[in-house]
C-alpha positions in Angstrom: 48.5 157.9 243.1 51.2 160.5 242.4 50.3 164.1 243.3 52.0 167.4 242.2 55.4 167.9 243.8 58.0 170.6 244.0 60.0 170.3 240.8 62.2 172.5 238.7 62.3 175.1 235.8 61.3 174.9 232.2 62.2 172.3 229.5 64.8 173.2 227.0 62.8 172.3 223.9 64.4 171.2 220.6 61.7 173.0 218.7 61.8 175.9 221.1 58.2 176.7 221.7 56.1 173.6 221.2 56.2 173.2 224.9 55.9 176.8 226.0 53.1 178.3 227.9 51.7 181.8 227.3 54.4 184.2 226.3 54.5 188.0 226.2 53.7 189.5 222.8 54.9 192.6 221.0 52.4 195.4 221.3 51.2 196.2 217.8 48.3 198.6 217.1 45.5 196.8 215.3 45.5 199.2 212.4 49.2 199.6 212.1 51.4 198.6 209.1 53.2 195.2 209.5 56.5 195.2 211.2 59.2 193.8 208.9 61.7 191.7 210.7 63.6 190.8 207.5 63.2 191.7 203.9 60.7 194.4 202.8 57.5 194.9 200.9 57.4 192.7 197.9 56.6 194.3 194.5 56.4 192.5 191.2 57.3 188.8 191.5 59.4 187.0 189.0 59.6 183.3 190.2 62.7 181.1 190.0 63.1 177.5 189.1 63.1 175.1 192.0 66.5 174.6 193.7 67.9 177.6 191.9 71.6 178.0 192.3 71.2 181.4 194.0 68.8 179.9 196.5 71.1 177.0 197.3 74.1 179.3 197.8 72.0 181.6 200.0 70.8 178.7 202.2 74.4 177.5 202.6 75.5 181.0 203.7 72.5 181.2 206.1 73.5 177.9 207.6 77.1 179.0 208.1 76.1 182.2 209.8 73.5 180.6 212.1 76.1 178.0 213.1 78.7 180.6 213.9 76.6 183.3 215.5 77.4 183.2 219.2 73.9 184.1 220.3 72.3 181.4 218.1 74.5 178.6 219.5 72.5 178.7 222.8 69.3 177.4 221.0 69.2 173.8 219.8 66.3 174.5 217.5 68.3 177.2 215.6 71.1 174.7 215.3 68.6 172.3 213.8 67.6 174.9 211.2 71.2 175.6 210.3 71.9 171.8 210.0 69.0 171.4 207.7 70.0 174.3 205.4 73.6 173.1 204.9 74.7 172.6 201.3 74.9 168.8 201.5 71.3 168.4 202.6 70.0 170.8 200.0 72.0 169.0 197.2 70.5 165.7 198.4 67.0 167.1 198.2 67.7 168.6 194.7 69.0 165.3 193.5 66.0 163.4 194.8 63.6 165.7 193.0 65.4 165.2 189.7 65.1 167.3 186.5 62.7 165.4 184.3 60.3 168.3 184.3 60.5 172.0 183.5 59.3 173.7 186.7 59.0 177.2 188.0 57.7 178.7 191.2 54.1 179.7 191.3 54.9 183.3 192.2 54.1 184.7 195.7 53.7 182.4 198.6 51.9 183.7 201.8 52.8 181.7 204.9 50.8 181.9 208.2 53.0 180.2 210.8 52.0 178.9 214.2 52.3 180.7 217.5 53.8 177.9 219.5 56.7 176.9 217.2 59.3 179.7 217.0 61.4 178.2 214.2 58.7 176.9 212.0 58.5 180.2 210.1 62.0 179.8 208.8 61.4 176.3 207.6 58.3 177.4 205.7 60.2 180.3 204.2 63.0 178.0 203.0 60.5 175.6 201.5 59.0 178.5 199.6 62.3 179.7 198.3 63.4 176.2 197.2 60.2 176.0 195.2 61.2 179.3 193.5 58.7 181.7 195.1 58.8 185.1 196.7 57.6 184.7 200.3 55.5 186.8 202.7 55.8 185.0 206.1 53.7 186.1 209.1 55.3 185.2 212.4 53.6 185.2 215.8 53.4 188.4 217.8 54.9 186.5 220.8 58.4 187.6 221.5 60.4 184.5 221.1 64.2 185.1 221.1 64.7 182.5 218.3 62.6 184.6 215.9 64.6 187.7 216.6 68.0 186.0 216.4 67.2 184.2 213.1 65.8 187.3 211.5 68.9 189.3 212.5 71.1 186.8 210.8 68.8 186.5 207.9 68.9 190.3 207.3 72.7 190.2 207.3 72.9 187.3 204.8 70.3 188.8 202.5 72.5 191.9 202.0 74.7 189.7 199.8 71.6 188.4 197.9 69.6 191.4 196.7 67.5 189.3 194.3 66.3 187.2 197.2 65.9 190.1 199.5 63.4 191.5 197.1 61.5 188.2 197.3 61.5 188.1 201.1 59.1 189.6 203.7 59.2 188.2 207.2 56.7 190.3 209.1 54.5 190.5 212.2 51.0 191.9 212.7 48.0 191.1 214.9 46.0 188.1 213.6 42.8 190.1 214.0 43.9 192.8 211.5 43.0 192.8 207.8 46.5 192.1 206.5 45.8 188.4 206.2 43.0 189.2 203.8 45.2 191.6 201.8 48.1 189.2 201.5 45.7 186.3 200.7 44.2 188.3 197.8 47.5 188.6 195.9 49.2 185.2 196.6 49.5 182.2 194.3 50.2 179.8 197.2 48.9 180.0 200.8 50.3 177.9 203.6 48.5 177.7 206.9 50.3 176.1 209.8 48.0 175.9 212.8 45.0 174.3 214.5 41.8 173.4 212.8 40.1 176.6 214.1 42.9 178.8 212.7 42.6 177.2 209.3 38.8 177.7 209.2 39.2 181.3 210.2 41.8 182.1 207.6 39.9 180.3 204.9 37.3 183.0 205.1 39.8 185.2 203.4 39.6 184.4 199.6 42.6 183.7 197.4 42.8 184.2 193.7 41.1 181.6 191.5 44.3 180.0 190.3 46.0 180.1 193.7 46.6 176.9 195.6 46.5 176.2 199.3 48.4 173.9 201.7 47.1 173.4 205.2 48.8 171.7 208.2 46.0 171.1 210.8 45.8 169.2 214.0 47.1 165.7 213.6 47.6 162.6 215.8 50.6 160.2 215.9 51.6 156.9 217.4 54.6 154.7 218.1 54.9 151.0 217.4 57.5 149.3 219.7 58.6 145.7 219.5 58.4 144.4 223.1 60.2 141.1 222.3 63.2 142.9 220.8 63.4 145.4 223.7 63.2 142.6 226.2 66.5 141.2 224.8 68.3 144.5 224.0 71.6 145.3 225.7 71.8 148.3 228.0 73.4 150.5 225.5 70.7 150.0 222.9 68.0 150.4 225.5 69.4 153.7 226.7 69.6 154.9 223.0 66.0 154.0 222.5 64.9 155.8 225.6 66.9 158.9 224.5 65.4 158.8 221.0 61.8 158.5 222.4 62.5 161.3 224.8 63.6 163.5 221.9 60.3 162.7 220.1 58.1 163.5 223.1 59.5 165.3 226.2 61.5 167.8 224.2 58.3 169.3 222.9 56.0 168.3 225.8 54.2 165.9 223.4 52.6 169.0 221.7 54.0 168.3 218.2 51.6 166.7 215.8 54.3 164.2 215.0 54.9 163.3 218.7 53.4 159.9 219.5 50.4 160.0 221.7 49.5 156.3 221.7 52.2 153.7 222.3 51.5 150.4 220.6 53.3 147.3 221.9 53.8 144.6 219.3 53.4 141.3 221.3 53.3 143.3 224.5 51.1 140.9 226.3 53.7 138.1 225.8 56.7 140.3 226.6 55.8 142.4 229.6 59.4 142.6 230.7 60.3 144.4 227.5 57.7 147.1 228.3 58.9 147.4 231.9 62.5 147.8 230.8 61.6 150.6 228.4 59.5 152.6 230.8 62.0 152.3 233.6 64.8 153.6 231.3 62.6 156.4 230.1 61.5 157.4 233.6 65.2 157.5 234.8 66.2 159.6 231.8 63.3 162.0 232.3 64.2 162.5 236.0 67.7 163.5 234.9 66.8 165.6 231.8 63.3 167.0 232.1 62.5 170.1 234.1 59.0 169.8 235.4 57.5 173.0 236.9 54.4 172.5 239.1 52.1 173.9 236.4 53.0 171.0 234.2 52.4 168.4 236.9 49.1 169.9 237.7 48.1 170.1 234.1 49.1 166.5 233.5 47.1 165.3 236.5 44.1 167.2 235.3 44.4 165.7 231.8 44.6 162.2 233.4 41.4 162.8 235.3 39.6 164.4 232.4 40.6 161.6 230.0 39.5 158.9 232.5 36.0 160.4 232.5 35.8 160.7 228.7 37.4 157.3 227.9 36.1 154.5 230.0 38.6 152.0 228.4 41.5 153.7 230.3 43.0 151.4 232.9 44.8 152.1 236.2 47.6 154.6 236.3 51.2 153.3 236.5 53.6 155.8 237.9 56.8 155.6 239.9 57.3 159.4 239.8 55.7 162.5 238.5 58.0 162.4 235.5 56.2 159.5 233.8 52.5 158.5 233.9 51.4 155.6 231.7 47.9 154.2 231.4 47.0 151.0 229.6 44.0 150.9 227.4 41.5 148.0 227.5 40.3 148.7 223.9 40.6 151.2 221.1 37.7 153.3 220.0 37.1 155.3 216.8 37.7 158.6 218.6 40.9 157.6 220.3 42.7 160.4 218.5 41.1 162.7 221.1 42.9 160.9 223.9 46.1 162.9 224.4 48.8 163.3 227.0 51.3 166.0 227.8 54.3 166.4 230.0 55.0 162.7 230.4 51.5 161.2 230.2 51.4 158.2 227.8 48.7 155.7 226.8 49.6 152.2 225.7 47.9 149.2 224.1 49.1 145.7 223.2 48.6 144.5 219.6 49.6 141.4 217.6 49.5 143.0 214.2 49.0 146.4 212.7 45.8 145.5 211.0 44.1 145.8 214.4 44.1 149.5 213.8 41.9 149.3 210.6 38.8 150.5 212.5 40.4 153.5 214.1 42.9 155.1 211.7 41.4 158.3 210.2 42.7 161.2 208.2 43.8 162.7 211.5 46.7 160.2 211.8 50.1 161.6 210.7 53.3 159.9 211.9 54.0 156.3 212.9 57.3 155.9 214.6 58.7 152.4 215.0 61.4 150.3 216.7 62.6 146.9 215.5 59.9 146.6 212.9 60.2 146.4 209.1 59.1 149.9 207.8 58.4 148.6 204.3 56.0 146.0 205.8 54.3 148.8 207.8 54.0 150.9 204.6 52.5 148.0 202.8 49.9 147.6 205.6 48.9 151.2 205.2 48.5 150.8 201.4 46.8 147.4 201.5 44.5 148.4 204.3 43.7 151.6 202.4 44.0 153.8 205.5 43.0 157.4 205.1 45.8 158.5 207.4 49.5 157.9 208.2 51.7 160.1 206.1 55.0 159.3 207.7 56.7 156.1 208.9 60.0 156.9 210.6 62.3 155.4 213.3 61.9 156.4 216.9 63.9 159.5 217.3 63.0 161.0 213.9 59.4 162.1 214.7 60.3 165.8 214.6 62.6 165.8 211.6 60.8 168.1 209.2 61.5 168.0 205.5 60.2 169.1 202.1 57.9 166.1 202.2 55.5 166.7 205.1 51.9 165.8 205.9 51.7 163.9 202.7 52.7 166.9 200.6 55.9 167.2 198.4 56.1 170.9 199.3 58.5 172.0 196.5 56.4 170.3 193.9 53.1 171.6 195.3 54.5 175.2 195.4 55.8 175.1 191.8 54.1 174.6 188.5 55.0 172.4 185.5 55.7 173.9 182.1 54.4 171.1 179.8 56.4 170.9 176.5 55.3 168.5 173.8 
């Protein structure tokens, strides 16, 4: 059995704060006015059409400034924001949506963004703008440098877009204050990014009768790997697969809803060598790339012991180092979505066909990442089996790629309304 050892530092996370432990927060009096980080108080709202030219030009300018700001270059998650907002990507999304309908934003969108994902607030804001809405975005009170850096750049760019500045309020206030209730009372769209408990708490604050709500609760994801294909892969492709899987998992300490928790091996029982090659490559990569402070090793070991008590189908631990723990499962139970790992703890199970998951897939299931498997066949299985879950099917390495289609929502369509002309 591997025990906690002296290891180094903190992980540089692609998404910034998925992996972070408790962080210091800004001291804000409970009864104070919100602190505006960008934009200002929003008055009368006149919504725009989706993918309005002004919004597209603004996002391209924001992308350019983020990419060229010296302070922002130190943060890969900010670079990801800038890359997403570039003109080419926005034009691609606009073309995909088409112009068959007359649409306009719903009005005012109120976004409650999570405390462990520093850059999620700017994605939510951009989605709201693309739909044509004015946006009030509450960010966490934790002092993440990414939030400050992005908002500083955002303020500069908004100076050249006064119309959008009047539609922007990026702010901070304690979650226990009554501002959530006030903003909920006047919004036409409310987005809640957070855990199940957070969603239930915020839903106690009523929204107007015609308002709509989008929620992004706790989800569970898995990966399907073709053991036979991996067994025959050359070293270059094997290393690329390990790197892509690392990006989906270790970068965020497996805390992202879209990070795979359960690793399914297609024909794994017949191709054990394929599994061993993959895990060996991943272990070697993690030892080189992943900083593992003692608190993470201790937490991982505690999770392992706790899960072993709760799930009797867990097998013996396989571990060559503290960087990678893997545990085979003897069977899958209906509550398997509660079996989760962090910091390099993975659970694996051999299957012959995806239909074996019919009894366990619930609405909790979000993303299925795959390697050397036909994605259209996977999608057809989801449809034909009438699964209540699985909203995304993406290649290994793309689990964290957020887009306007997320959690089964087309966010721009959901946050805009149709003007029906006959």
